[in-house]
N, C-alpha and C positions, 0 to 999 in steps of 0.2 A: 626541229620538233623542239616545241617547250617544255622542259622538264621543270616539276617543283621542288624545292624542299621535304626532304621527308614528314609525316607529320602522323602524328597519332589521332585524327583527326578527318580521314583522309574517309570517304566515300567507301564504300563496297559495293562492286554489284553482286546481285544473285546467283553467281559464278565464282566466288569469288576461291568460296574453297576450292570446288572444280582445278582452281588451275595449279594452287597450291599443293593440290595433290599430284597433279600432272610434272608438279618441281618446276613451273615458269620461274622465270625469274621475276619480282614483283619490284614496282617502281609506282611513285608515286606519280598523276597524271594528271594537268587538269582538275587537280579536287579529291581524285581517284586513284586506290592501289589498286595496278593494274599491269597484266604480262605483258612484261616486253619483248622479250623471248621465252621459246621451252627449249629447243635442241639448236637454235642457229638462227643470226637473220636472216644468210645467205640460203640454207637449205630449208624453211619454214618460205621464199620467197622464188624458189625455182621453182619448189609444189604449187604453189598455186599460176603460178605461168605453167606449166603440165600435165598437174591430176586437178588437187580441188584444196584447198583451207578455210578452215574454220577459226575463226573470230569472233570474242565477244568484245561488242561495243555496243555495249548497256550505259555506261557512262554518256550519251548520248543524248539530248532533252528534245524533247516532245511537248509542242504545243496546238491548241485544236481552238480553232478561229468558230463560234457559232453564232446562225442566227441569220434573222434578212439580210442587213447587213456585211453580214462575213466577208464577201467578194469584191465590196467596195472597201474594208480597211483593208485585205490582203494588197490590191491596186494600190491601196494607197500608200504603201508602207514597201513594197517589192519591183524588180526594173522588169521582169516576164509579164509574161500574158494570161494572170490561172483565171482567165473569163476564157480563154482557149484550149481548159482539161474541160476532159468530160469525165463519166464518175469515172474511178477507181485505174485515174491517169497520173501521172506523177511529172516535174516537168524542177529543174535544177535555176537558181535563182539569187536575187541579194536583195539583202535588208539594206535600207538604203538613207546616210544621213544624206541632210539640204543640200551638202558642201557636195556629195555625189561619189562619196567615202563611204567603205561598210562598216556597216551595224557588224553582217555576218555573209558566210553566205550559207547554201540553208536550201533543204528538198521541200516542195511544198506539193502537198497529196489532195484528191480535192474524195473526201468521203460519199458525199452530199452535198447538195445542187447548193446547199446555206451552211457546208462543213467541211472546213480546211483543214487538215493537221499536218504540222510544218516540225519537221524536223533540223534538229540547230545544233549547234556543236557541243559538246560537254560544256566547258568554260564559258561562252555564253549564257545557256538557257535562263537565266535570269536574268541579265542585263536584256536582252531579247523579248521578253515575256512584258519588263516594267514598259521598253520602247513601246512595243505593238497595241502596250493596254493603255499610253498618254498620248495616242493618238486614233482611238477609239470613238467611231459617231454614231445615233443613233443606237437601233436594237441590236447589237451585234455583241457577246461575249466571252470573252478572252482567259483560257484558264492552262495554266503548268501543269500537266499530267505525266510530267517524264518519270514522276513513281510510280504511275501503272503501268512503264511497257519494259522490256526485256528486252534485247537487240544482238540477233547472233546474226553473222554472215556465212554464207557458204559462196565460195567463187574458185571458178578456176574450171577446163573445163571438162569436169567431170561430174560439175556440180548438179547438173540441175540430173543427171541418170540417177545421181545416186539420191537425190528428195525426189525424185520421181518411182523411187520404191517406198514413199514413207506417203504417200494419201493417193487419190482414185480420182486426183482431178489431174489433167492435161495440161502440165505446168511450160512444153512446147509454147500453148497458145498465147499464153499472155504473153504482151509483147515487151519487149525493148523499153523502160522507164512506166510500167503499165505493175497494176497489183490487184489482189484478190483476197480474199478472206476466206480461208480453206480449213479443214482438217488435213490436220499434217502431223503422222501419227496419234492420232484420236486427241488431240488438242486445236483447239481453236485458234488462230495465228489470222497475222495481214505477212502476205509473201509481197516481195515487191523485189521486182524483174530491175537491180539494180546494182550500185556496188561506189566502190572509190578505189576500185584495183587497177584499170583497164581489162578483167575479165565479165568472164559473162561470167549469171547467178543468181545469188535471191540474197537481200535483209528483212531478215524475218522477222514481223516484232509479237513479242507471247508476254502474258502476263507472270511477273515474276517470278513465280514460283514455280513455272511451270518450265523455266528455263534450260533448270539443271538436268529434266527430264529428256527435252526436245534435245537437250548438246553430248547427249549421252547414246540414244537413241541412231545421230548422223553416225558418230565412231564408230559404232555398232554395223552399223548396216554400211558405210562407206571403207571399211575396212585398213589395209594400209593405202590405202588411195586419199586417203582425208589425217591429210596433215594439223597439225593444230601450232595458229597462227599469230603471234604478237603486236605490239604498235610497231614494233622496228618493222617488223616484213611490209604492214601496211602502209608508213613510211614511202620503203624504197621503190615499192607495188604502186600507191599514189603520185609519185617524182616520175618515174617513167611516162607512168601517161600521159605525165602533164596535166595533174590534179591540184588544185593549188588548195595550201594549208592554213587557216585566218591563224595570224601568230605571226605566221612566218612569211608568208608569198601578198599576203593581203592581210590591212587592219584596214581603221578610222583614217589613213593615212595617204590612201593608195586608192585611186577613187577604180572603178569598173569598168572602165576604159583604159586605163593605162594598165591595168589587170587584163587584158590582150581575151576580157570580158565581153563584146560591145553586142555577142548573140545573145547574152542575155538580157539584152534592153529591148525593151518591144517600142520603139517612139513614136505608134501609132494607136497607141493602146490608149492613148486619154495622158491625162498630168500628173504625177506621181512623184510623191520626194526626192530628191534631185536630179529632177529631170531636167530645167532651166540651168543648170552646174553643168552638166555633161551635153546637154544641147551646146552649152559654148564653149567646152571642152572641143569636141567637135570638129565645131564651126574654125576655131583660132588654133589650133593644131594642138598634137601633147608634147610636153618637153621630154618624154620619157616615155619609155614602153616597157615589159616584162617580157624578160629574151630568155629562151635554152641557148644554156653552152654547153662545149662538152671540153675537158683534161685533156691538152695537145702532148703534155709532157706528164712526169710520171707522180703522180700525185692526185689526191683530194683535195675539192673545196666545202668546207662546210661552211655554213650561217653563220653571217657576221664581213666573212674574210673579205677585204676592199678590190677591189680591180681599175685598174689601169692602163692607161692611152698614155707612151711615152712619163711625160709624169706626172703628168695630169689622172687624179683621182677621179672616174666614171661612175663609181656604184658600190654596192654594195653586194658578195650573194645574201638570197634568202633563206635557198636550200640547195643543200648539195650534198652530194654518197658517189661511191659507188656503188652504179646499175648491174646488180648479181645477173642477168636473167642480159642484159646484151656485154655485158665483162667490158664497162667504162666508167669512169667517169664522166659527170653531168651534173648540170645547175640549173640555178634556174635564177636572175639577178633583171632589179632596173637599170637601163642603161638609155643616157640620153637618145632622142628621138635619130639621133644624126648616125647614131652609131649602132643602131638595130638592127640593120641589114642584117639576111646570112649569112654567114662568112668572111663578118667584120673581125677580124683578132683582134686581142689584148692580154691581158695580162691580170695574173689574180694573183695578191702575196699571199701566201700559203704558209705561217709559221717564219718567215722571213727570206721566203725563196721566192721573186718570183716562176710563175708557172703559166705559157701560154695555154689558154684558150680561144675559143672558137663559139660567133654564133653558127645556132645551128637550126634547121626544121625542127616544131615541134604537133605532134604528140612526139616523145622521144620511140616509147611505142605504142606500136597498135596493133591488135589482137587482130590474127585473120577471122574475116566471114564465113 
């Protein structure tokens, strides 16, 4: 997780006062002053896996693309096939450079035939907006609407039943990676059955002025079944589920294929930025690939720690943590393709001591359905 130096210029979400009143430990993150934890990363993590966790993710960016040529623009700058999206459906995708590397990863929602809503990483919102706008052609409008939305996520096996008490709409009728506009506790929101934890649940977009009342109502309805969760637990949860983090696991130097995300490349949708570079890489073979590992010795490998096979450096950890639910140390790193197979053993230098590690299948955690 990238954490910035403290600054008085940090942005605050509409829930900032709620967090401080709840005793959250606040840190600078991606230009925002955000809660990293409330009662502890481990307890918050386990609560999300076993009950429900409530996250403030209002720092995320929102970009809207509208007009008769909106679909053509989204298709040009992303790898997935937005034409396949029905109204009220969402998809994970990559915003991409000509080299096949990441401008960002994002969720694409189809609000209407010619209206797409893009949820992007907080630190990339302005960069993404300018990049998309620079590729706009024809009758299309691109707007950075980040300040018009707050975003709350309720994740975990009890999330749906808690939220169901706040709406007459049948939430179970919303399939995974679909969304609906609905009334939630008297407020009009966009409720998307998506998330970044590996659990079932909803991400809820509301007007910023309504975020605090929704947050407090969810806590009131959920009672002891709802645990406030910060960015620390969000990071360990997403890693157990092998969801990549921009700035750690992917960036402008890593391609979509190297990141083991070919499933979000739709080769048959027509041309798009980066297609030629990615196709060449696919035909010629990868030099490296993102792999999951577990530590066999006692210790935790963090971001940036070097990996070795004998005395040859073969990579560096992109994400690493102790996985609270799995109760073992895990992580991700790019390995040369010949070393990326499951069961390949290697060593990681953890503060001067070489720890044994092994490539394992991913995701590390998959929820039961």
